[in-house]
N, C-alpha and C positions, 0 to 999 in steps of 0.2 A: 362799747353804745352799739357800734357798727354788727356788732354779733348777735346784741337783744333785736335787733331790729330786722334784720336774714331771720333769728329763731322763731319771731311774731309772722314773718310773712308766710317761711313754712307751714309754721302750724295755723292759720288762714288758710292754707291752702288744701292745708290735707285736711281741715273740719270741713270746707267747702266740699269735699269730695265725700267724704264721710254721710255729708246729709244726702248729697247727689244717690248714693247709694239705699243710704237710706229713704229715699222714696220711692225708689222702684219697689213692684206689685214681687214678694218676694215667696207666696203662693201659700197655703195653710201648710201647719204642720199637721202630718197624718195621725192616727191614735193610735199607729204602733206605734209610731213616735214616746208619743206621752205614754202607753202605756209602760216601757221599758225606762223608760224614767221612772214614773212612780215603781214598779218594781225593784230598781238600782236604789232609791232612798228608804222605803222599805227593809231593805237584807239592808241598809249600810248601818239605819237605826236601831232593829234585832240583832245585827253584830253587836252595835255597840252599847247595846243595854247587856247584852249577854255578859260581855267584860265586865261593865261596871258592876255586877251583879254578884258574880265569881271573886272581882275584886272586894268587894264587901265583904265578901261572906269570907275569905280568908285572909284577911289584909293583919292579923292578929300575930299567922304561923307568916305572911310575906316581912313585915315585921323584924324579925326575927334573920332574916336572911345578909 
């Protein structure tokens, strides 16, 4: 029981720290960061789509391996 009380106190303390940090002004996200993230997601989707197309195209040949 004491362990649960300690855990509760520790979690509450941590949550208060997180809330205090979240309320601080962290500034705006730069346009460069947004462009990099969009390019990374688009590249990942293109790679995943290409892999999906190749697997679909050669599925019969791959099943015999």
